[in-house]
DSSP file (Angstrom, degrees, kcal/mol; ACC not computed):
  #  RESIDUE AA STRUCTURE BP1 BP2  ACC     N-H-->O    O-->H-N    N-H-->O    O-->H-N    TCO  KAPPA ALPHA  PHI   PSI    X-CA   Y-CA   Z-CA
    1    1 A M              0   0    0      0, 0.0     2,-0.4     0, 0.0    53,-0.1   0.000 360.0 360.0 360.0 148.3    0.0    0.0    0.0
    2    2 A K        -     0   0    0     51,-0.1     2,-0.4     5,-0.1     5,-0.1  -0.739 360.0-171.0 -96.4 140.1    1.2    3.5   -0.7
    3    3 A V  S >  S-     0   0    0      3,-0.5     3,-2.6    -2,-0.4     0, 0.0  -0.978  75.7 -10.0-120.5 129.8    1.6    6.0    2.0
    4    4 A D  T 3  S-     0   0    0     -2,-0.4    -1,-0.1     1,-0.3     3,-0.1   0.829 124.8 -63.7  52.4  35.0    2.3    9.7    1.1
    5    5 A N  T 3  S+     0   0    0      1,-0.2     2,-0.3    -3,-0.1    -1,-0.3   0.616  95.7 150.6  64.9  12.3    2.9    8.6   -2.5
    6    6 A M    <   -     0   0    0     -3,-2.6     2,-0.7    26,-0.1    -3,-0.5  -0.599  44.6-139.3 -77.5 136.0    5.9    6.6   -1.5
    7    7 A I  E     -a   32   0A   0     24,-4.0    26,-3.2    -2,-0.3     2,-0.5  -0.862  18.4-147.8 -95.6 120.4    6.6    3.6   -3.7
    8    8 A R  E     -a   33   0A   0     -2,-0.7    47,-2.4    24,-0.2    46,-2.3  -0.800  21.7-172.4 -96.2 124.2    7.6    0.7   -1.2
    9    9 A V  E     -ab  34  55A   0     24,-2.5    26,-2.9    -2,-0.5    27,-1.1  -0.942  21.4-156.5-125.1 144.8   10.1   -1.7   -2.9
   10   10 A I  E     -ab  36  56A   0     45,-2.1    47,-2.7    -2,-0.4     2,-0.4  -0.960  15.8-149.6-111.2 128.3   11.7   -4.9   -1.9
   11   11 A L  E     -ab  37  57A   0     25,-2.3    27,-2.7    -2,-0.5     2,-0.5  -0.883  13.1-173.6-101.2 131.7   15.1   -5.7   -3.5
   12   12 A A  E     +ab  38  58A   0     45,-2.8    47,-2.5    -2,-0.4     2,-0.3  -0.907  25.3 129.4-130.7 107.5   15.9   -9.4   -4.1
   13   13 A D        -     0   0    0     25,-2.1     6,-0.2    -2,-0.5    49,-0.1  -0.964  53.6-134.3-155.0 134.6   19.4  -10.3   -5.4
   14   14 A D  S    S+     0   0    0     47,-0.5     2,-0.6    -2,-0.3    25,-0.1   0.521  88.0  81.7 -69.1  -6.3   21.8  -12.9   -4.1
   15   15 A H     >  -     0   0    0      1,-0.2     4,-2.2     2,-0.0     5,-0.2  -0.915  64.4-158.9-108.7 121.0   24.7  -10.4   -4.5
   16   16 A A  H  > S+     0   0    0     -2,-0.6     4,-2.9     1,-0.2     5,-0.2   0.912  94.2  55.7 -60.3 -43.6   25.0   -7.9   -1.5
   17   17 A L  H  > S+     0   0    0      1,-0.2     4,-2.3     2,-0.2    -1,-0.2   0.885 107.3  48.9 -68.6 -37.3   27.0   -5.5   -3.6
   18   18 A I  H  > S+     0   0    0      2,-0.2     4,-2.9     1,-0.2     5,-0.3   0.948 112.0  49.0 -55.5 -51.8   24.1   -5.3   -6.3
   19   19 A R  H  X S+     0   0    0     -4,-2.2     4,-2.9     2,-0.2    -2,-0.2   0.932 111.1  49.7 -52.3 -48.8   21.6   -4.8   -3.7
   20   20 A R  H  X S+     0   0    0     -4,-2.9     4,-2.3     2,-0.2    -1,-0.2   0.924 112.0  48.2 -56.7 -49.5   23.6   -2.0   -2.1
   21   21 A G  H  X S+     0   0    0     -4,-2.3     4,-2.1    -5,-0.2    -1,-0.2   0.944 113.4  45.7 -60.9 -49.0   24.2   -0.3   -5.4
   22   22 A I  H  X S+     0   0    0     -4,-2.9     4,-2.7     1,-0.2     5,-0.2   0.911 110.0  55.1 -65.5 -38.7   20.5   -0.4   -6.4
   23   23 A R  H  X S+     0   0    0     -4,-2.9     4,-2.4    -5,-0.3    -1,-0.2   0.922 108.1  49.3 -54.4 -45.9   19.5    0.8   -2.9
   24   24 A R  H  X S+     0   0    0     -4,-2.3     4,-0.6     1,-0.2    -1,-0.2   0.922 111.4  49.9 -60.3 -45.4   21.8    3.8   -3.4
   25   25 A I  H >< S+     0   0    0     -4,-2.1     3,-0.9     1,-0.2     4,-0.2   0.922 113.8  44.6 -59.1 -46.4   20.2    4.5   -6.8
   26   26 A L  H >< S+     0   0    0     -4,-2.7     3,-2.4     1,-0.2     6,-0.3   0.881 102.1  64.8 -72.3 -36.2   16.7    4.3   -5.4
   27   27 A E  H 3< S+     0   0    0     -4,-2.4    -1,-0.2     1,-0.3    -2,-0.2   0.625  92.7  64.5 -65.7 -12.8   17.3    6.4   -2.3
   28   28 A K  T << S+     0   0    0     -3,-0.9    -1,-0.3    -4,-0.6    -2,-0.2   0.614  85.9  84.4 -79.9 -11.8   18.0    9.4   -4.7
   29   29 A H  S X  S-     0   0    0     -3,-2.4     3,-1.3    -4,-0.2     0, 0.0  -0.830  75.6-147.2 -97.1 127.4   14.4    9.3   -5.8
   30   30 A P  T 3  S+     0   0    0      0, 0.0    -1,-0.1     0, 0.0    -3,-0.0   0.696  94.5  47.9 -66.3 -23.4   12.2   11.2   -3.3
   31   31 A N  T 3  S+     0   0    0    -25,-0.1   -24,-4.0    -5,-0.1     2,-0.5   0.364  95.5  84.9-101.4   3.7    9.2    8.8   -3.9
   32   32 A I  E <   -a    7   0A   0     -3,-1.3     2,-0.5    -6,-0.3   -24,-0.2  -0.925  49.9-179.6-117.0 132.7   10.9    5.5   -3.5
   33   33 A C  E     -a    8   0A   0    -26,-3.2   -24,-2.5    -2,-0.5     2,-0.7  -0.967  22.9-140.7-127.6 121.8   11.6    3.7   -0.3
   34   34 A V  E     +a    9   0A   0     -2,-0.5   -24,-0.2   -26,-0.2     3,-0.1  -0.673  23.0 176.3 -76.8 119.5   13.3    0.4    0.0
   35   35 A V  E     +     0   0A   0    -26,-2.9     2,-0.3    -2,-0.7   -25,-0.2   0.562  60.3   1.8-103.7 -11.3   11.5   -1.5    2.7
   36   36 A G  E     -a   10   0A   0    -27,-1.1   -25,-2.3     2,-0.0     2,-0.3  -0.986  53.0-149.0-169.0 161.0   13.3   -4.8    2.5
   37   37 A E  E     -a   11   0A   0     -2,-0.3     2,-0.4   -27,-0.2   -25,-0.2  -0.999  11.2-167.7-140.3 144.2   16.1   -6.9    0.9
   38   38 A A  E     -a   12   0A   0    -27,-2.7   -25,-2.1    -2,-0.3     3,-0.1  -0.969  16.6-163.7-129.7 145.7   16.4  -10.5    0.3
   39   39 A S  S    S+     0   0    0     -2,-0.4     2,-0.3   -27,-0.2   -27,-0.1   0.433  78.2  31.4-108.4  -4.3   19.4  -12.6   -0.8
   40   40 A N  S  > S-     0   0    0     22,-0.1     4,-2.2     1,-0.1    24,-0.2  -0.955  83.9-106.1-146.4 172.9   17.3  -15.7   -1.9
   41   41 A G  H  > S+     0   0    0     22,-1.6     4,-1.9    -2,-0.3     5,-0.1   0.856 114.8  53.2 -65.1 -40.1   14.0  -16.6   -3.4
   42   42 A T  H  > S+     0   0    0     21,-0.4     4,-2.0     1,-0.2    -1,-0.2   0.871 111.4  46.9 -68.8 -38.4   12.4  -18.0   -0.3
   43   43 A D  H  > S+     0   0    0      2,-0.2     4,-3.1     1,-0.2     5,-0.3   0.928 109.7  55.1 -66.4 -41.2   13.2  -14.8    1.7
   44   44 A A  H  X S+     0   0    0     -4,-2.2     4,-1.9     1,-0.2    -2,-0.2   0.911 109.0  47.1 -52.9 -47.5   11.9  -12.7   -1.2
   45   45 A M  H  X S+     0   0    0     -4,-1.9     4,-2.0     2,-0.2    -1,-0.2   0.895 114.8  46.6 -62.1 -45.5    8.5  -14.5   -1.1
   46   46 A R  H  X S+     0   0    0     -4,-2.0     4,-1.9     1,-0.2    -2,-0.2   0.918 111.2  50.2 -68.8 -43.8    8.3  -14.1    2.7
   47   47 A L  H  X S+     0   0    0     -4,-3.1     4,-3.2     2,-0.2     5,-0.4   0.890 109.7  51.3 -63.2 -39.0    9.2  -10.5    2.8
   48   48 A V  H  X S+     0   0    0     -4,-1.9     4,-2.2    -5,-0.3    -1,-0.2   0.969 112.5  46.1 -61.9 -50.1    6.6   -9.6    0.1
   49   49 A Q  H  < S+     0   0    0     -4,-2.0    -1,-0.2     1,-0.2    -2,-0.2   0.837 120.6  39.5 -62.1 -33.8    3.9  -11.4    2.0
   50   50 A Q  H  < S+     0   0    0     -4,-1.9    -2,-0.2    -5,-0.2    -1,-0.2   0.873 125.0  33.0 -85.1 -39.5    4.9   -9.7    5.3
   51   51 A L  H  < S-     0   0    0     -4,-3.2    -3,-0.2    -5,-0.2    -2,-0.2   0.567  86.1-145.2 -99.2 -15.2    5.7   -6.2    4.1
   52   52 A H     <  -     0   0    0     -4,-2.2    -4,-0.1    -5,-0.4    -3,-0.1   0.918  27.0-173.3  49.5  60.5    3.2   -5.7    1.3
   53   53 A P        -     0   0    0      0, 0.0   -44,-0.2     0, 0.0     3,-0.1  -0.266  31.8-130.3 -80.3 170.1    5.5   -3.6   -1.0
   54   54 A D  S    S+     0   0    0    -46,-2.3    28,-2.7     1,-0.3     2,-0.4   0.808  91.3  28.7 -84.1 -36.4    4.2   -2.0   -4.2
   55   55 A V  E     -bc   9  82A   0    -47,-2.4   -45,-2.1    26,-0.2     2,-0.5  -0.992  58.0-161.2-136.2 135.9    7.2   -3.4   -6.2
   56   56 A L  E     -bc  10  83A   0     26,-2.8    28,-2.9    -2,-0.4     2,-0.7  -0.967   9.3-160.4-106.0 124.1    9.4   -6.4   -6.0
   57   57 A L  E     -bc  11  84A   0    -47,-2.7   -45,-2.8    -2,-0.5     2,-0.5  -0.925  25.2-172.3-105.8 111.1   12.7   -5.9   -8.0
   58   58 A L  E     -bc  12  85A   0     26,-3.1    28,-3.5    -2,-0.7     2,-0.2  -0.905  22.9-142.4-124.2 124.8   13.7   -9.6   -8.4
   59   59 A D  E     - c   0  86A   0    -47,-2.5    28,-0.2    -2,-0.5     8,-0.1  -0.553  15.9-140.2 -75.6 147.1   16.9  -11.1   -9.8
   60   60 A M  S    S+     0   0    0     26,-1.2     7,-2.1    -2,-0.2     2,-1.0   0.837  88.2  65.3 -82.1 -32.0   16.3  -14.3  -11.8
   61   61 A E  S    S+     0   0    0      5,-0.2   -47,-0.5     6,-0.1    -1,-0.2  -0.801  71.0 153.2 -93.1  97.8   19.3  -16.3  -10.6
   62   62 A M        -     0   0    0     -2,-1.0   -22,-0.1   -49,-0.1     2,-0.1  -0.941  45.1-107.7-129.8 141.0   18.7  -16.8   -6.9
   63   63 A P  S    S+     0   0    0      0, 0.0   -22,-1.6     0, 0.0     2,-1.6  -0.462  95.9   1.5 -66.4 145.7   19.7  -19.5   -4.4
   64   64 A D  S    S+     0   0    0    -24,-0.2     2,-0.3   -23,-0.1   -24,-0.1  -0.179 136.9  32.4  74.1 -37.7   17.1  -22.0   -3.2
   65   65 A L  S    S-     0   0    0     -2,-1.6   -24,-0.3     3,-0.0     5,-0.1  -0.870  84.5-132.7-153.5 110.2   14.2  -20.7   -5.3
   66   66 A Q    >>  -     0   0    0     -2,-0.3     4,-1.3     1,-0.1     3,-0.6  -0.195  26.7-107.8 -62.8 155.3   14.9  -19.2   -8.7
   67   67 A G  H 3> S+     0   0    0     -7,-2.1     4,-2.4     1,-0.2     3,-0.3   0.865 118.1  57.9 -48.8 -44.6   13.2  -15.8   -9.6
   68   68 A I  H 3> S+     0   0    0     -8,-0.4     4,-2.5     1,-0.3    -1,-0.2   0.886 106.4  49.0 -65.0 -35.1   10.8  -17.4  -12.0
   69   69 A H  H <> S+     0   0    0     -3,-0.6     4,-2.2     2,-0.2    -1,-0.3   0.819 108.0  54.0 -67.0 -29.4    9.5  -19.6   -9.2
   70   70 A V  H  X S+     0   0    0     -4,-1.3     4,-2.4    -3,-0.3     5,-0.2   0.921 109.6  49.0 -69.7 -43.7    9.1  -16.6   -7.0
   71   71 A V  H  X S+     0   0    0     -4,-2.4     4,-2.4     2,-0.2    -2,-0.2   0.933 112.9  44.9 -56.8 -51.2    7.0  -15.0   -9.6
   72   72 A R  H  X S+     0   0    0     -4,-2.5     4,-2.3     1,-0.2    -1,-0.2   0.840 112.4  53.1 -64.4 -34.0    4.8  -17.9  -10.2
   73   73 A G  H  X S+     0   0    0     -4,-2.2     4,-1.5     2,-0.2    -2,-0.2   0.906 111.8  44.3 -65.2 -43.5    4.4  -18.5   -6.5
   74   74 A L  H  <>S+     0   0    0     -4,-2.4     5,-2.3     2,-0.2    -2,-0.2   0.935 114.3  49.2 -64.6 -46.3    3.3  -14.9   -5.9
   75   75 A R  H ><5S+     0   0    0     -4,-2.4     3,-1.7     1,-0.2    -2,-0.2   0.904 108.8  53.5 -60.2 -46.0    1.0  -14.9   -8.8
   76   76 A A  H 3<5S+     0   0    0     -4,-2.3    -1,-0.2     1,-0.3    -2,-0.2   0.866 110.5  46.6 -55.8 -35.6   -0.6  -18.2   -7.7
   77   77 A K  T 3<5S-     0   0    0     -4,-1.5    -1,-0.3    -3,-0.2    -2,-0.2   0.415 111.6-124.1 -89.9   1.7   -1.3  -16.7   -4.3
   78   78 A N  T < 5 +     0   0    0     -3,-1.7    -3,-0.2     1,-0.2    -2,-0.1   0.856  42.7 178.0  54.7  36.5   -2.8  -13.5   -6.0
   79   79 A V      < -     0   0    0     -5,-2.3     2,-1.9    -6,-0.1    -1,-0.2  -0.586  32.7-128.7 -71.8 124.0   -0.3  -11.3   -4.0
   80   80 A P        +     0   0    0      0, 0.0     2,-0.4     0, 0.0    -1,-0.1  -0.488  62.0 125.6 -83.0  83.8   -0.9   -7.8   -5.2
   81   81 A V        -     0   0    0     -2,-1.9     2,-0.4   -25,-0.0   -26,-0.2  -0.997  58.9-128.2-136.5 137.0    2.8   -6.7   -6.1
   82   82 A S  E     -c   55   0A   0    -28,-2.7   -26,-2.8    -2,-0.4     2,-0.5  -0.776  31.0-150.2 -84.1 137.5    4.2   -5.4   -9.2
   83   83 A I  E     -c   56   0A   0     -2,-0.4    21,-3.1    19,-0.2    22,-1.3  -0.946  15.0-172.5-117.6 128.8    7.2   -7.5  -10.2
   84   84 A I  E     -cd  57 105A   0    -28,-2.9   -26,-3.1    -2,-0.5     2,-0.5  -0.969  17.9-140.4-115.7 124.0   10.2   -6.3  -12.1
   85   85 A I  E     -cd  58 106A   0     20,-2.2    22,-3.0    -2,-0.5     2,-0.5  -0.694   8.5-159.5 -85.2 133.1   12.7   -8.8  -13.3
   86   86 A L  E     +cd  59 107A   0    -28,-3.5   -26,-1.2    -2,-0.5     2,-0.3  -0.960  34.4 132.1-111.3 114.9   16.3   -8.0  -13.1
   87   87 A S  E     - d   0 108A   0     20,-2.1    22,-1.5    -2,-0.5    23,-0.3  -0.925  59.8-133.9-154.2 167.6   18.5  -10.1  -15.4
   88   88 A A  S    S+     0   0    0     -2,-0.3     2,-0.2    20,-0.2    20,-0.1   0.492  81.3  97.0-101.2 -13.0   21.2  -10.3  -18.0
   89   89 A Y        +     0   0    0      1,-0.1    -2,-0.1     5,-0.0   -29,-0.0  -0.540  32.5 155.4 -81.9 142.3   19.1  -12.7  -20.1
   90   90 A N        +     0   0    0     -2,-0.2    -1,-0.1    18,-0.0     2,-0.1   0.114  23.9 134.6-151.6  26.8   17.1  -11.6  -23.0
   91   91 A D     >  -     0   0    0      1,-0.1     4,-2.4     4,-0.0     5,-0.2  -0.402  67.5-106.2 -76.3 161.0   16.7  -14.5  -25.4
   92   92 A E  H  > S+     0   0    0      1,-0.2     4,-2.5     2,-0.2     5,-0.2   0.884 118.3  51.0 -56.3 -45.2   13.2  -15.3  -26.9
   93   93 A H  H  > S+     0   0    0      1,-0.2     4,-2.1     2,-0.2    -1,-0.2   0.941 112.2  47.7 -59.0 -48.4   12.6  -18.5  -24.7
   94   94 A F  H  > S+     0   0    0      1,-0.2     4,-2.2     2,-0.2     5,-0.2   0.893 111.2  50.3 -59.4 -41.3   13.4  -16.5  -21.5
   95   95 A I  H  X S+     0   0    0     -4,-2.4     4,-2.2     1,-0.2    -1,-0.2   0.923 110.8  47.6 -62.9 -46.1   11.2  -13.6  -22.5
   96   96 A Q  H  X S+     0   0    0     -4,-2.5     4,-2.5     1,-0.2    -1,-0.2   0.890 110.6  53.7 -61.1 -38.0    8.2  -15.8  -23.2
   97   97 A E  H  X S+     0   0    0     -4,-2.1     4,-1.6    -5,-0.2    -2,-0.2   0.939 111.9  42.0 -64.0 -47.9    8.7  -17.6  -19.9
   98   98 A I  H  X>S+     0   0    0     -4,-2.2     5,-1.7     2,-0.2     4,-0.8   0.838 114.7  51.7 -73.0 -31.2    8.8  -14.5  -17.7
   99   99 A L  H ><5S+     0   0    0     -4,-2.2     3,-1.0    -5,-0.2    -1,-0.2   0.955 110.2  48.6 -69.9 -44.2    5.9  -12.9  -19.6
  100  100 A Q  H 3<5S+     0   0    0     -4,-2.5    -2,-0.2     1,-0.3    -1,-0.2   0.814 106.5  59.3 -64.1 -31.5    3.8  -16.1  -19.2
  101  101 A A  H 3<5S-     0   0    0     -4,-1.6    -1,-0.3    -5,-0.2    -2,-0.2   0.712 120.5-106.6 -65.9 -23.1    4.7  -16.0  -15.4
  102  102 A G  T <<5 +     0   0    0     -3,-1.0   -19,-0.2    -4,-0.8    -3,-0.2   0.752  55.2 166.4 105.1  26.7    3.1  -12.6  -15.0
  103  103 A I      < -     0   0    0     -5,-1.7   -19,-0.2     1,-0.1    -1,-0.1  -0.223  27.8-153.1 -70.8 165.2    5.9  -10.1  -14.6
  104  104 A D  S    S+     0   0    0    -21,-3.1     2,-0.3     1,-0.3   -20,-0.2   0.548  71.7   2.7-115.0 -15.5    5.2   -6.4  -14.9
  105  105 A G  E     -d   84   0A   0    -22,-1.3   -20,-2.2    26,-0.1     2,-0.3  -0.976  57.4-141.3-163.4 167.4    8.6   -5.1  -16.1
  106  106 A Y  E     -d   85   0A   0     24,-0.3     2,-0.4    -2,-0.3   -20,-0.2  -0.992  14.5-176.6-135.9 136.5   12.1   -6.2  -17.1
  107  107 A L  E     -d   86   0A   0    -22,-3.0   -20,-2.1    -2,-0.3     2,-0.3  -0.999  19.0-138.2-135.5 140.5   15.4   -4.5  -16.4
  108  108 A S  E >   -d   87   0A   0     -2,-0.4     3,-2.5   -22,-0.2   -20,-0.2  -0.720  24.3-120.8 -89.6 146.6   18.8   -5.5  -17.6
  109  109 A K  T 3  S+     0   0    0    -22,-1.5   -21,-0.1    -2,-0.3    -1,-0.1   0.695 114.0  58.3 -62.4 -16.4   21.6   -5.3  -15.1
  110  110 A G  T 3  S+     0   0    0    -23,-0.3    -1,-0.3     2,-0.0     2,-0.1   0.433  81.2 117.7 -91.0   1.5   23.3   -2.9  -17.5
  111  111 A D  S <  S-     0   0    0     -3,-2.5     5,-0.1     1,-0.1    -4,-0.0  -0.349  70.6 -98.4 -70.0 148.5   20.4   -0.4  -17.5
  112  112 A S     >  -     0   0    0      1,-0.1     4,-1.8    -2,-0.1     3,-0.2  -0.162  26.7-114.2 -62.3 154.6   21.0    3.2  -16.3
  113  113 A P  H  > S+     0   0    0      0, 0.0     4,-2.2     0, 0.0     5,-0.2   0.901 117.6  54.9 -57.7 -40.8   20.0    4.3  -12.8
  114  114 A S  H  > S+     0   0    0      1,-0.2     4,-2.8     2,-0.2     5,-0.2   0.872 105.8  51.4 -63.6 -38.0   17.3    6.6  -14.3
  115  115 A K  H  > S+     0   0    0     -3,-0.2     4,-2.4     2,-0.2    -1,-0.2   0.860 108.9  52.1 -70.5 -33.4   15.7    3.7  -16.2
  116  116 A I  H  X S+     0   0    0     -4,-1.8     4,-2.4     2,-0.2    -2,-0.2   0.983 112.8  44.6 -63.5 -49.6   15.5    1.6  -12.9
  117  117 A R  H  X S+     0   0    0     -4,-2.2     4,-2.3     1,-0.2    -2,-0.2   0.926 114.7  48.3 -54.8 -50.5   13.8    4.5  -11.2
  118  118 A D  H  X S+     0   0    0     -4,-2.8     4,-2.7     1,-0.2    -1,-0.2   0.838 110.3  51.6 -59.6 -35.6   11.5    5.1  -14.1
  119  119 A M  H  X S+     0   0    0     -4,-2.4     4,-2.7     2,-0.2     5,-0.3   0.936 110.3  48.7 -67.6 -44.7   10.5    1.4  -14.4
  120  120 A I  H  X S+     0   0    0     -4,-2.4     4,-1.7    -5,-0.2    -2,-0.2   0.940 112.6  48.5 -60.2 -45.5    9.7    1.2  -10.7
  121  121 A S  H  X S+     0   0    0     -4,-2.3     4,-0.8     1,-0.2    -1,-0.2   0.914 113.6  47.3 -58.0 -47.0    7.6    4.3  -11.0
  122  122 A R  H ><>S+     0   0    0     -4,-2.7     5,-2.2     1,-0.2     3,-1.1   0.959 113.7  43.7 -63.8 -49.9    5.7    3.0  -14.0
  123  123 A V  H ><5S+     0   0    0     -4,-2.7     3,-1.1     1,-0.3    -1,-0.2   0.812 107.3  61.2 -70.5 -22.7    4.9   -0.5  -12.8
  124  124 A S  H 3<5S+     0   0    0     -4,-1.7    -1,-0.3    -5,-0.3    -2,-0.2   0.765 108.6  44.2 -72.9 -22.1    3.9    0.9   -9.3
  125  125 A K  T <<5S-     0   0    0     -3,-1.1    -1,-0.3    -4,-0.8    -2,-0.2   0.205 118.4-116.4-105.5  13.1    1.2    2.9  -11.2
  126  126 A K  T < 5 +     0   0    0     -3,-1.1     2,-0.5     1,-0.2    -3,-0.2   0.776  50.5 171.8  63.3  30.8    0.3   -0.2  -13.3
  127  127 A H    > < -     0   0    0     -5,-2.2     3,-1.5     1,-0.2     4,-0.4  -0.623  27.0-152.3 -71.6 120.1    1.3    1.5  -16.5
  128  128 A T  T >> S+     0   0    0     -2,-0.5     4,-2.3     1,-0.3     3,-0.6   0.626  85.9  81.5 -69.0 -13.4    1.2   -1.2  -19.3
  129  129 A I  H 3> S+     0   0    0      1,-0.2     4,-2.3     2,-0.2    -1,-0.3   0.724  79.8  63.8 -66.2 -19.1    3.8    0.7  -21.1
  130  130 A A  H <> S+     0   0    0     -3,-1.5     4,-1.2     2,-0.2   -24,-0.3   0.904 109.0  40.8 -67.8 -38.1    6.5   -0.9  -18.9
  131  131 A L  H <> S+     0   0    0     -3,-0.6     4,-2.3    -4,-0.4     3,-0.3   0.930 114.2  52.5 -72.9 -48.5    5.6   -4.3  -20.4
  132  132 A A  H  X S+     0   0    0     -4,-2.3     4,-2.7     1,-0.3     5,-0.2   0.902 106.8  52.3 -58.5 -40.3    5.2   -3.0  -23.9
  133  133 A S  H  X S+     0   0    0     -4,-2.3     4,-2.4     1,-0.2     5,-0.3   0.866 108.5  52.9 -68.9 -32.4    8.7   -1.3  -23.8
  134  134 A L  H  X S+     0   0    0     -4,-1.2     4,-2.5    -3,-0.3     5,-0.5   0.959 110.8  45.5 -65.1 -47.2   10.2   -4.8  -22.7
  135  135 A L  H  X S+     0   0    0     -4,-2.3     4,-1.7     1,-0.2     7,-0.2   0.920 116.2  46.5 -60.4 -44.4    8.5   -6.5  -25.7
  136  136 A L  H  < S+     0   0    0     -4,-2.7    -1,-0.2    -5,-0.2    -2,-0.2   0.903 117.5  40.9 -63.6 -42.3    9.7   -3.7  -28.1
  137  137 A A  H  < S+     0   0    0     -4,-2.4    -2,-0.2    -5,-0.2    -1,-0.2   0.860 127.2  27.8 -78.1 -36.0   13.3   -3.6  -26.9
  138  138 A L  H  < S+     0   0    0     -4,-2.5    -3,-0.2    -5,-0.3    -2,-0.2   0.814 132.8  14.7-100.9 -31.4   14.0   -7.2  -26.4
  139  139 A A    >X  +     0   0    0     -4,-1.7     3,-1.8    -5,-0.5     4,-1.0  -0.295  56.2 154.1-145.6  48.9   11.8   -9.2  -28.8
  140  140 A P  T 34 S+     0   0    0      0, 0.0     5,-0.1     0, 0.0    -1,-0.1   0.791  80.3  57.5 -59.5 -23.5   10.2   -7.1  -31.6
  141  141 A G  T 34 S+     0   0    0      1,-0.2    -5,-0.1    -3,-0.1    -2,-0.0   0.718  97.4  61.7 -77.0 -20.5   10.1  -10.3  -33.7
  142  142 A I  T <4 S+     0   0    0     -3,-1.8    -1,-0.2    -7,-0.2    -7,-0.0   0.918 111.3  29.5 -71.6 -47.5    8.1  -12.2  -31.2
  143  143 A F  S  < S-     0   0    0     -4,-1.0    -1,-0.2    -8,-0.2     2,-0.1  -0.940  85.6-115.2-120.1 135.1    5.0  -10.0  -31.2
  144  144 A P    >   -     0   0    0      0, 0.0     3,-1.7     0, 0.0     4,-0.3  -0.438  26.0-125.9 -67.5 143.1    3.6   -7.8  -34.0
  145  145 A L  T >> S+     0   0    0      1,-0.3     3,-1.6     2,-0.2     4,-1.4   0.726 100.8  73.8 -66.2 -21.3    3.7   -4.1  -33.2
  146  146 A D  H 3> S+     0   0    0      1,-0.3     4,-1.0     2,-0.2    -1,-0.3   0.716  81.8  71.5 -70.7 -13.7    0.1   -3.5  -33.9
  147  147 A I  H <4 S+     0   0    0     -3,-1.7    -1,-0.3     1,-0.2    -2,-0.2   0.762 108.0  36.2 -66.8 -18.3   -0.8   -5.3  -30.6
  148  148 A F  H <4 S+     0   0    0     -3,-1.6    -2,-0.2    -4,-0.3    -1,-0.2   0.727 127.3  34.6 -99.3 -29.7    0.6   -2.2  -28.8
  149  149 A F  H  <        0   0    0     -4,-1.4    -2,-0.2     1,-0.1    -3,-0.1   0.141 360.0 360.0-120.2  21.7   -0.4    0.5  -31.2
  150  150 A S     <        0   0    0     -4,-1.0    -1,-0.1    -5,-0.1    -3,-0.1   0.467 360.0 360.0 -86.0 360.0   -3.9   -0.6  -32.6
């Protein structure tokens, strides 16, 4: 739930350095608050259910429970959280798998700090453009453009 227009975020990545860097990026945005961090998939699911964030920024490669399983588990339980996948993968099979699982956005680990903040802001407001930009940027051959612009 949003309080005072703050976007509540949980960071889930097994690398402490990555989490620390993303936290610093997000702390520069006046409307984003990191409310929790997880270093594995099980903790990510537990924290989301306990803290009720607006957004989960989730690494795909996690110990004990892969990111895709976290997404599927949260969606199966109808947990109302926007999920952004953070990954270095972008092949067609991967994109189809994360889309079918029910993600709201995708970020590459090489994306700029402003893109990370912008994506979090978009998905927290349920802007479908976040998903459209994923499809257009990563896999324009998978889906015809007219499904986005008709």
